[in-house]
PAZAPA-4460 file (N, C-alpha, C; in steps of 0.05 Angstrom, whole numbers, plus 32768, in hexadecimal, padded with zeros to 4 digits):
% residues 252
    n_x    n_y    n_z   ca_x   ca_y   ca_z    c_x    c_y    c_z   seq   type   mol
   8C70   836D   858D   8C79   836D   85A8   8C6F   834F   85B2     1      M     A
   8C76   8348   85C1   8C75   832F   85DC   8C64   8338   85F6     2      K     A
   8C4E   8322   85F5   8C32   8333   860D   8C3E   8332   862C     3      I     A
   8C5B   832B   8626   8C63   8336   8647   8C70   834C   8646     4      K     A
   8C86   834E   8634   8C7F   836F   8634   8C64   838B   863A     5      E     A
   8C4F   837F   8624   8C3C   8396   862D   8C34   8396   864C     6      I     A
   8C34   837B   8656   8C36   837A   8675   8C38   8380   8688     7      I     A
   8C62   8386   867F   8C6A   8398   8688   8C75   83B0   8687     8      D     A
   8C62   83C2   867D   8C53   83DD   8667   8C43   83E2   867E     9      A     A
   8C2D   83C8   8682   8C18   83DA   8694   8C22   83D0   86AB    10      L     A
   8C31   83C4   86B3   8C3B   83C4   86D9   8C54   83D3   86D6    11      E     A
   8C59   83D8   86BF   8C67   83F0   86D1   8C5B   840B   86DB    12      R     A
   8C3A   8401   86CB   8C32   8422   86D3   8C24   841A   86E7    13      F     A
   8C19   8405   86EB   8C07   8403   870F   8C11   83DD   871A    14      A     A
   8C25   83DD   8719   8C3E   83D0   872A   8C24   83C5   873D    15      P     A
   8C24   83A6   873B   8C1E   8395   874B   8C22   8393   8770    16      L     A
   8C2D   839C   876E   8C2C   839F   8799   8C1F   83BB   8793    17      P     A
   8C1F   83C0   8791   8BF8   83E0   8787   8BE1   83D2   8792    18      L     A
   8BDE   83C5   878F   8BBD   83AF   878F   8BBF   83B2   87A7    19      Q     A
   8BA6   83AB   87AC   8B9D   839D   87CF   8B9A   8391   87D6    20      E     A
   8BA1   8377   87E9   8B9E   835A   87F4   8B97   8343   87EA    21      S     A
   8B74   8358   87EB   8B5E   8343   87DC   8B65   8348   87BE    22      Y     A
   8B64   834E   87B1   8B71   8357   878D   8B70   833C   8788    23      D     A
   8B72   8340   8767   8B7B   832E   875F   8B8C   8335   873B    24      N     A
   8BA1   8346   8737   8BA0   8352   8725   8BB5   834B   871D    25      A     A
   8BB3   8348   8707   8BD4   8340   86FB   8BC1   832C   86DB    26      G     A
   8BDC   8319   86E1   8BD3   82FE   86C5   8BC0   82F1   86CB    27      L     A
   8BAC   82E9   86BA   8B92   82D4   86C5   8B8C   82C0   86B9    28      Q     A
   8B99   82C4   86A2   8B95   82AC   868E   8BA9   82A9   8672    29      V     A
   8BBE   8298   8675   8BCC   8299   8656   8BE4   82A1   8658    30      G     A
   8BF8   82A0   8647   8C11   82A4   864B   8C23   82B8   8641    31      L     A
   8C31   82BE   864C   8C40   82E1   863A   8C4D   82E2   8629    32      T     A
   8C66   82C5   8626   8C74   82BE   8608   8C6A   82CE   85F3    33      E     A
   8C4D   82C7   85ED   8C4B   82CD   85D3   8C4C   82DC   85C5    34      A     A
   8C48   82ED   85B0   8C4C   830B   85A0   8C2C   8302   85A2    35      E     A
   8C2D   831F   85AB   8C0C   8331   85A7   8C06   8338   8585    36      A     A
   8BFB   832D   857E   8BDD   832F   8579   8BD6   8347   856F    37      S     A
   8BCD   834C   8582   8BAE   8360   8587   8BA7   835E   85A3    38      G     A
   8BAC   837C   85AB   8B96   8374   85CF   8B81   8392   85C9    39      A     A
   8B6C   8379   85E4   8B4E   838C   85E0   8B56   8393   8602    40      L     A
   8B43   83A2   85FF   8B46   83B6   8615   8B2D   83B6   8615    41      L     A
   8B1B   83AB   8639   8B07   83AE   864A   8B06   83B3   866F    42      C     A
   8AF4   83B4   8671   8AF1   83C1   8690   8AE9   83A3   869A    43      L     A
   8AD3   8390   868E   8AD3   8379   869B   8AD5   8363   867D    44      D     A
   8ADD   834D   8686   8ADB   832F   8671   8ACA   831F   867D    45      V     A
   8AB9   8322   8665   8A9A   8317   8656   8AA5   830C   864B    46      T     A
   8A9A   82EA   8642   8A96   82D4   8625   8A8F   82E7   8614    47      E     A
   8A8C   8307   8609   8A7D   830C   85F7   8A9C   8324   85F8    48      E     A
   8AAA   831F   8605   8AC9   833A   85F9   8ADF   8319   85F5    49      V     A
   8AD9   8300   85F8   8AEF   82F2   85FA   8AE5   82EF   85E0    50      V     A
   8AD6   82E7   85D3   8AC8   82E7   85BC   8AD2   82FE   85A4    51      R     A
   8AC5   8311   85B6   8AD7   8334   859E   8AEF   8335   859D    52      E     A
   8B0E   832C   85AC   8B18   8322   85A5   8B23   830F   8593    53      A     A
   8B0D   82FC   8599   8B22   82E4   857D   8B19   82ED   856A    54      I     A
   8AFD   8309   8563   8AF0   830B   8546   8B0C   8325   8544    55      Y     A
   8B1E   8329   8554   8B34   8351   8558   8B43   833A   8546    56      L     A
   8B4B   831D   8550   8B6A   8319   8548   8B78   8315   855D    57      G     A
   8B71   8328   8572   8B80   8327   859B   8B8C   8318   85A8    58      C     A
   8B9B   830E   85AD   8BAC   82FA   85B9   8BA9   82FA   85E0    59      N     A
   8B9E   831F   85DE   8BA0   8324   85F8   8B95   8337   860B    60      L     A
   8B82   833D   860E   8B6F   834A   8628   8B7C   835F   8637    61      I     A
   8B7A   836E   863E   8B76   8373   8659   8B65   8383   8669    62      V     A
   8B5C   8382   8679   8B45   8388   8682   8B4E   8399   86A1    63      A     A
   8B34   83A7   86A7   8B3F   83B8   86C1   8B30   83A5   86E2    64      H     A
   8B15   8395   86D6   8B10   837B   86ED   8B18   836C   86EE    65      H     A
   8B2A   8357   8700   8B32   8339   86F4   8B21   832B   86EF    66      P     A
   8B25   8315   86E5   8B0D   8302   86DB   8B12   82EF   86EB    67      L     A
   8B28   82F3   86EB   8B2B   82D9   8717   8B35   82DE   8725    68      L     A
   8B1B   82EC   8741   8B1C   82F3   8755   8B2A   82DE   8765    69      F     A
   8B1D   82C4   8760   8B1A   82A7   8772   8B34   8294   8766    70      R     A
   8B3D   827B   8771   8B41   8268   8762   8B2A   8259   8758    71      P     A
   8B37   824D   873D   8B19   8242   8732   8B26   821E   873C    72      L     A
   8B0A   8212   874E   8B0E   81EC   8756   8B0A   81EA   8737    73      R     A
   8B01   81F6   8724   8AF6   81E2   870E   8AF5   81F4   86F6    74      H     A
   8AFE   81F4   86D8   8AF1   81FA   86B5   8AEE   81F0   86B0    75      V     A
   8AC8   81F0   86AF   8ABB   81DB   86A0   8AAA   81FD   868E    76      T     A
   8A92   81FD   8696   8A77   8214   8682   8A6E   8207   869A    77      D     A
   8A6A   821C   86BA   8A57   821E   86CC   8A4B   8224   86CB    78      Q     A
   8A63   8246   86C6   8A6A   8265   86D4   8A78   826E   86B7    79      T     A
   8A64   8289   86BE   8A72   8298   869F   8A8F   8294   86A4    80      Q     A
   8AA4   8297   86C4   8ABA   82A2   86BA   8AC7   8286   86BD    81      V     A
   8AC4   826B   86B2   8AD7   8255   86B5   8ACF   824F   868A    82      E     A
   8ABF   8250   8687   8AB0   8265   8666   8AC8   8271   8656    83      R     A
   8ACA   8285   8666   8AEA   8296   8667   8AFB   8290   8660    84      C     A
   8AF9   8281   8672   8B18   826B   867C   8B19   825D   8667    85      V     A
   8B11   8255   865E   8B05   8234   8646   8B0E   824A   862A    86      R     A
   8B02   8265   8626   8AFD   8265   8605   8B26   8276   8604    87      L     A
   8B24   8281   861D   8B3D   8298   8616   8B51   8277   8613    88      A     A
   8B52   8262   861C   8B73   8252   8626   8B68   8250   8610    89      I     A
   8B4C   823E   8600   8B46   8238   85E8   8B55   8239   85CC    90      Q     A
   8B45   825A   85CF   8B61   8268   85BE   8B72   827F   85B5    91      N     A
   8B7D   826F   85D1   8B97   8280   85CF   8B9A   8292   85E2    92      E     A
   8B93   82A7   85E5   8B8B   82C2   85F8   8B91   82BF   8613    93      I     A
   8BA7   82DD   8617   8BAF   82D8   8635   8B8D   82FA   8639    94      T     A
   8B97   82F0   865C   8B7C   8309   865D   8B95   830F   8678    95      I     A
   8B8D   832B   8678   8BA8   8335   868D   8B90   8346   8695    96      Y     A
   8B8E   8341   86B0   8B87   8368   86CC   8BA2   8374   86D5    97      A     A
   8B8E   838C   86D1   8B9D   83A2   86F3   8B83   83B5   86F3    98      A     A
   8B83   83B5   870E   8B68   83B6   8721   8B6E   83CC   872C    99      H     A
   8B72   83BC   8746   8B77   83C9   8760   8B94   83D9   875E   100      T     A
   8BAD   83D2   874B   8BC3   83D8   8756   8BBD   83F2   8745   101      N     A
   8BA8   83F3   8727   8BA0   8418   871A   8B97   8428   8723   102      L     A
   8B8F   841A   8739   8B73   842D   8750   8B93   843A   8752   103      D     A
   8B9B   8427   875A   8BAE   8439   8777   8BC7   8441   876C   104      N     A
   8BCD   843A   874E   8BEA   8452   8743   8BE1   8474   872E   105      A     A
   8BF3   8477   873A   8BF9   84A0   8733   8BF1   849D   8711   106      E     A
   8BD9   84AE   8708   8BCE   84B0   86E8   8BBE   849C   86EB   107      D     A
   8BB2   848A   86F7   8BA1   8469   86FE   8B83   8486   8705   108      G     A
   8B73   846A   8709   8B5D   8471   8704   8B45   847F   8705   109      V     A
   8B51   8486   8722   8B46   84A1   872C   8B4F   84B4   8725   110      S     A
   8B64   84C1   8721   8B73   84CC   8707   8B5F   84D4   86F0   111      Y     A
   8B5E   84BF   86E3   8B43   84C6   86C1   8B2F   84C9   86CA   112      K     A
   8B14   84C8   86E3   8B11   84D1   86EE   8B0F   84F1   86E6   113      M     A
   8B1B   84ED   8703   8B29   8520   86FE   8B30   8519   86DC   114      A     A
   8B2F   850D   86D7   8B40   8522   86BE   8B1F   851F   86A9   115      E     A
   8B15   8513   86A9   8AF2   8513   86A8   8AEF   8522   86A9   116      K     A
   8AE7   852F   86C0   8AD3   854F   86C5   8AE3   8566   86C1   117      I     A
   8AF7   855D   86BF   8B11   857F   86B1   8B15   858A   86D2   118      G     A
   8B22   8578   86F2   8B2F   8574   8700   8B54   8581   86FC   119      L     A
   8B4E   85A0   8713   8B6F   85A4   870D   8B72   859E   8728   120      L     A
   8B92   85A0   8726   8BAD   859E   8740   8B9B   857D   874B   121      D     A
   8B9F   8571   8746   8B9C   8553   874A   8B9B   8537   875F   122      V     A
   8B9F   854C   8775   8BB1   8537   8781   8BA9   8511   8791   123      V     A
   8BAE   8507   87A4   8BAA   84E7   87AE   8B9C   84EF   87C5   124      P     A
   8B86   84EC   87D7   8B81   84DE   87E5   8B80   84D7   87FC   125      M     A
   8B86   84D2   880A   8B97   84C8   8827   8B7D   84BA   8828   126      E     A
   8B80   84A2   8829   8B5D   848D   8822   8B64   847E   8802   127      G     A
   8B6F   8486   87EC   8B62   847B   87D8   8B53   8498   87CB   128      G     A
   8B5A   8498   87B0   8B4C   84AF   879E   8B59   84CA   879D   129      G     A
   8B46   84D6   8797   8B65   84EC   8787   8B55   8508   8791   130      V     A
   8B5C   8521   878E   8B4A   852D   8799   8B56   854A   8788   131      M     A
   8B45   855B   8778   8B48   8576   8760   8B2C   8587   8771   132      G     A
   8B3D   85A2   8755   8B2B   85A3   875A   8B1D   85B9   873A   133      Y     A
   8AFF   85BF   8735   8AEB   85C0   8722   8AFB   85E7   871A   134      L     A
   8B00   85EB   86F9   8B0F   8605   86F6   8AFE   861D   870E   135      R     A
   8AEE   8614   8704   8AD7   862A   8714   8ABD   8615   8728   136      E     A
   8AB9   8625   8736   8AAA   861D   874C   8A88   8619   872F   137      P     A
   8A71   8607   874B   8A59   8602   8731   8A48   8603   874D   138      E     A
   8A37   85FE   874E   8A27   85F3   8759   8A19   85DB   8756   139      D     A
   8A08   85CE   8775   8A0C   85AE   876E   89FD   85A5   874A   140      S     A
   89EC   85B0   8750   89D2   859D   8739   89F2   85B1   8711   141      L     A
   89F9   85C1   8715   8A14   85BA   86FC   8A25   85AB   86FF   142      A     A
   8A27   85A4   8714   8A41   8588   8727   8A36   8575   8713   143      F     A
   8A20   8573   8721   8A11   854B   8718   8A06   8543   8707   144      L     A
   8A05   8559   86F1   8A03   8554   86DC   8A19   8562   86C3   145      L     A
   8A2B   8565   86D0   8A4C   856C   86C2   8A4E   8546   86C6   146      R     A
   8A4F   8541   86D7   8A53   8522   86E7   8A3D   8503   86CD   147      L     A
   8A28   851D   86CF   8A18   8501   86B3   8A2D   84FF   869A   148      K     A
   8A32   8520   8691   8A2D   851B   8675   8A4E   8512   867C   149      D     A
   8A64   850D   8686   8A7D   850D   8687   8A7F   84E6   8689   150      A     A
   8A75   84E9   86A0   8A6B   84BF   869D   8A4F   84B7   8684   151      F     A
   8A47   84C6   8677   8A2B   84B9   8671   8A15   84AD   8689   152      H     A
   8A12   84B2   869A   8A00   84AA   86A5   89E9   84A8   86AF   153      V     A
   89D2   8490   86AF   89BE   8497   86A8   89B1   84A4   86BE   154      E     A
   89B6   848F   86D5   89AE   8491   86ED   89C1   84A2   86FF   155      C     A
   89B8   84BD   870C   89DB   84BC   871B   89C8   84AD   873A   156      L     A
   89D9   84B3   8746   89D0   84B0   8761   89ED   84C9   8779   157      Q     A
   89D2   84D4   8789   89E3   84F3   879B   89CD   84FE   87A9   158      H     A
   89E0   84FC   87BE   89D1   850B   87D1   89C1   8517   87D2   159      N     A
   89BA   8527   87E5   89A3   8547   87E1   89C6   855F   87DB   160      E     A
   89AD   856A   87D2   89C5   857D   87C3   89CA   858E   87CC   161      M     A
   89F2   859B   87D5   89F8   85B0   87EF   89F0   85CB   87D6   162      I     A
   89F3   85DD   87E9   89EB   85F3   87E2   89FD   860A   87EF   163      N     A
   8A14   85F5   87E6   8A24   8609   87D9   8A34   860C   87BE   164      R     A
   8A42   8613   87C9   8A58   860C   87A9   8A6B   85FD   87A0   165      P     A
   8A72   85F1   8793   8A85   85D2   878C   8A95   85D8   877C   166      I     A
   8AB6   85DD   878C   8AC5   85DF   877E   8AE9   85C9   8775   167      Q     A
   8AE8   85B7   879C   8AEE   85A3   87A7   8AE7   858B   8798   168      S     A
   8AF3   857A   878B   8AE7   8560   878F   8AFB   8544   8788   169      V     A
   8AEC   8537   879F   8AFA   8525   87A0   8AE9   850A   8792   170      A     A
   8B02   84F6   8788   8AF1   84E2   8772   8AFD   84C8   877D   171      L     A
   8AEF   84AE   877F   8AFB   8496   8787   8AEC   8481   8761   172      C     A
   8AF6   8477   875B   8AE4   846D   8741   8ADC   844C   8753   173      G     A
   8ACB   8434   8748   8AC5   8421   8754   8AB6   8424   876B   174      G     A
   8AB9   8416   877D   8AAB   840D   8792   8AC3   841E   87B0   175      A     A
   8AC1   8438   87A8   8AD1   8454   87B9   8ABF   8454   87CF   176      G     A
   8AAD   8450   87D6   8A9E   845F   8800   8AB7   8454   8809   177      A     A
   8AC6   8443   880E   8AD6   844F   8823   8AE0   8461   8827   178      F     A
   8AE7   8486   8817   8AF8   848C   880B   8AE4   84AB   881B   179      A     A
   8AC7   84A7   881D   8ABD   84C3   8825   8ACB   84CE   883B   180      V     A
   8ACF   84C1   884D   8ADE   84D1   8860   8AF2   84DA   886C   181      D     A
   8B07   84D4   884A   8B26   84E4   8845   8B18   84FE   8839   182      A     A
   8B06   84F7   882E   8AF6   850D   881A   8AED   852F   8827   183      A     A
   8ADF   8525   8835   8ADD   853A   8850   8AE3   8537   8860   184      I     A
   8AFB   8529   8867   8B1E   8534   888A   8B2C   8545   886E   185      K     A
   8B2A   8543   8853   8B36   855E   8841   8B24   856D   882A   186      Q     A
   8B0B   857F   8842   8AF7   858C   8839   8AF3   858D   881B   187      E     A
   8AE9   8571   880C   8AE4   8572   8801   8AD2   8581   87FB   188      A     A
   8ABC   858A   87E8   8AA4   858A   87E6   8A9A   8579   87D5   189      D     A
   8AA1   8567   87CB   8A87   855B   87BA   8A9C   853B   87B6   190      A     A
   8A97   851F   87BC   8AA1   8508   87B0   8A89   8504   87A2   191      F     A
   8A95   84EA   8799   8A93   84E7   877F   8AA6   84C1   877B   192      V     A
   8A91   84A9   877D   8A99   849C   8771   8A84   847D   8768   193      T     A
   8A8E   846E   8760   8A83   8459   874C   8A68   844C   8764   194      G     A
   8A6E   8441   877E   8A55   842D   8782   8A5D   8444   87AE   195      E     A
   8A44   8446   87AF   8A3E   8442   87CF   8A1A   843D   87D2   196      M     A
   8A25   842E   87F9   8A00   841F   87F0   89F7   843F   8802   197      N     A
   89DF   8437   880D   89C4   843E   8815   89C5   844B   8835   198      Y     A
   89E0   8443   8844   89E0   844A   8856   89FC   845F   885C   199      H     A
   8A05   845B   8844   8A1C   846F   883C   8A14   8493   8834   200      Q     A
   89FF   848C   8829   89F3   84B0   882A   89ED   84C8   8847   201      F     A
   89E0   84B1   884C   89E3   84C5   886F   89F5   84CA   8875   202      F     A
   89EA   84F0   8880   8A01   84F0   88A3   8A06   850B   8889   203      G     A
   8A0B   8507   8873   8A22   8518   8869   8A06   8537   8859   204      H     A
   89F2   852C   8868   89E7   8551   884E   89F5   856B   8864   205      E     A
   89EE   8577   8844   8A07   8597   884B   8A19   8591   8850   206      Q     A
   8A2C   857E   884D   8A4F   8577   8851   8A54   8574   884B   207      E     A
   8A4F   8562   882A   8A56   8559   880D   8A52   854F   8801   208      I     A
   8A57   8559   87E8   8A38   8548   87D4   8A46   853A   87C6   209      Q     A
   8A3B   8525   87CC   8A31   8508   87C1   8A39   84F5   87B8   210      L     A
   8A39   84F4   8797   8A34   84E9   8776   8A34   84D5   877B   211      A     A
   8A2B   84BF   8777   8A35   84A3   876A   8A2F   8496   874D   212      V     A
   8A3C   8495   8740   8A3C   848F   8724   8A3A   8476   8706   213      L     A
   8A30   8467   8729   8A35   843F   8728   8A52   843B   8721   214      G     A
   8A5B   8424   871D   8A6C   8416   8727   8A81   841A   86FE   215      H     A
   8A7E   8408   86F9   8A7E   840C   86DD   8A7C   8421   86CB   216      Y     A
   8A73   843C   86D1   8A74   8457   86B9   8A89   845B   86D1   217      Q     A
   8A8D   845B   86F0   8AAB   846D   86F4   8AC9   8461   86E9   218      S     A
   8ABD   844E   86E0   8ADE   8440   86D9   8ADB   843A   86BB   219      E     A
   8AC4   843F   86A8   8AC5   843E   8694   8ADC   8445   8683   220      Q     A
   8AF4   8453   8689   8B0C   8465   8679   8B26   845F   8686   221      Y     A
   8B16   843D   8692   8B3F   843D   869B   8B3D   842B   8676   222      T     A
   8B32   8430   8676   8B38   8419   8651   8B45   842F   8640   223      K     A
   8B4A   8448   8644   8B50   845C   863D   8B78   8465   863C   224      E     A
   8B7B   845B   8660   8B86   8462   8675   8B9D   8431   865B   225      I     A
   8B9A   842E   865F   8B9B   8416   864C   8BA0   8410   8637   226      F     A
   8B9C   8423   8627   8B9B   842D   8608   8BBE   8441   8617   227      Y     A
   8BB2   8451   861A   8BC5   845E   8613   8BEB   8452   8627   228      S     A
   8BDE   8447   862B   8BFC   8436   864A   8C0B   8428   8621   229      I     A
   8BF7   8418   8619   8C02   8402   8604   8C07   8409   85E7   230      I     A
   8BEB   841F   85E1   8BFD   842F   85D3   8C0F   843D   85D1   231      G     A
   8C1F   8442   85F0   8C3D   844F   85E5   8C52   843F   85DD   232      E     A
   8C50   8424   85F0   8C64   840C   85F0   8C63   83FC   85C8   233      V     A
   8C44   83F8   85CE   8C3F   83E9   85AD   8C31   83F0   8594   234      A     A
   8C3D   840C   8593   8C33   8424   857E   8C27   840B   856F   235      P     A
   8C31   83FD   8559   8C26   83ED   8543   8C15   83D6   854B   236      E     A
   8C13   83DB   8564   8C09   83C2   8570   8BE4   83C4   855F   237      M     A
   8BD0   83B2   8557   8BB2   83BA   8552   8BA8   83C6   856F   238      P     A
   8B9C   83CE   857B   8BA3   83D1   8597   8B74   83E4   8588   239      L     A
   8B65   83CB   85AA   8B4F   83CB   85A5   8B38   83D4   85C0   240      F     A
   8B2E   83EB   85BF   8B14   83E8   85DB   8AFF   83E5   85D5   241      V     A
   8AF5   83CF   85EA   8ADE   83B7   85DF   8AC7   83CE   85D7   242      T     A
   8AAF   83C9   85C7   8A9E   83CF   85C2   8A86   83C1   85DB   243      Q     A
   8A8D   83B5   85E6   8A74   83A5   85F6   8A77   83AC   860E   244      I     A
   8A61   83C0   8617   8A4F   83C6   8630   8A54   83B5   864D   245      D     A
   8A64   83A7   8654   8A5C   8393   8666   8A55   83A1   867A   246      T     A
   8A51   83B6   8686   8A40   83B6   86A5   8A2E   83A9   869B   247      N     A
   8A2B   8390   86BE   8A0E   8387   86BC   89F4   8399   86C5   248      P     A
   89F9   83A9   86D8   89E5   83B8   86E3   89D5   83CF   86C5   249      I     A
   89B7   83C9   86B5   89B4   83D3   86B1   8994   83E9   86C2   250      K     A
   8994   83FA   86AE   897F   8418   86B4   8962   841F   869E   251      Y     A
   8955   8418   86B5   8931   841E   86AA   8929   842F   86A0   252      L     A
***
C-alpha cells in the first residue's frame, strides 16, 4: 500500500480542515507515492524515534504533534527539529502528523481518554473536549486514583477535593484549560485535562473537581487511535508503537 493511501485513511478520520488556525498538521517531511514498508506510531518525533523507524524498517512515522510548527530558515544540525528533518530525508522516511484535527474529530483524543476511564454516553462539549458519565458516582479520592491508574500518572495535580460525588466528567486532552468554563456551564462534576496554569486553579473550590494529568500523559493513547485506523486499511503492513518515552518532563 502506498503511503498516500494511509494518509488518506487518517484524513478521512481526522480531516485537515478540523485543525486549529495555529496548527500545522498533515505531511511534514517526505514523499507519499512510495510503497509503505511499515509505520511507526508516536506522540512526538525525536531523533531517537526516527532512528527507531530506521531500525524497524519503517518508511513512515505517524505522530500526534507536528515536527514542523514553524517554517525552517535552514536545515542544519543546530536544532533537534533540523536534525530530525535531515535524518528523515537521508533515510527516505515520510513524517505525518494528525494534531488538533484529531483532537476535534469524532472519536478523537478526548474520546479515547473517556474510554480509558470508562465514561458512558460521551458527547462533544461546546468549546472543545467531551463530557460523559461514570457508571456509578464515586468520591473525589476514588476518582483521582482512577485517573492515576488509567493514565499511569506519577504526579497528579488537582484542586481541593469536592465534597459531593463525581459522576459527570468533562475531558480535554493536551493543553485543554480553555474548556474549563464550558465544563462548568454544562454542570460537570469534574474536569480533566493535560495542562493548566497556576492561576486557573483559583476560584473553583467546591464548584468542580479539577485534575491535570500532564500533557504527554493525557495524549499517550493517541497512538491507539492511529493503530486502529491504519490497521483497518493496511492489515498486512508492519505497524509499530514507539517504545521511546518522549515526554520531556521528568519527575523526582
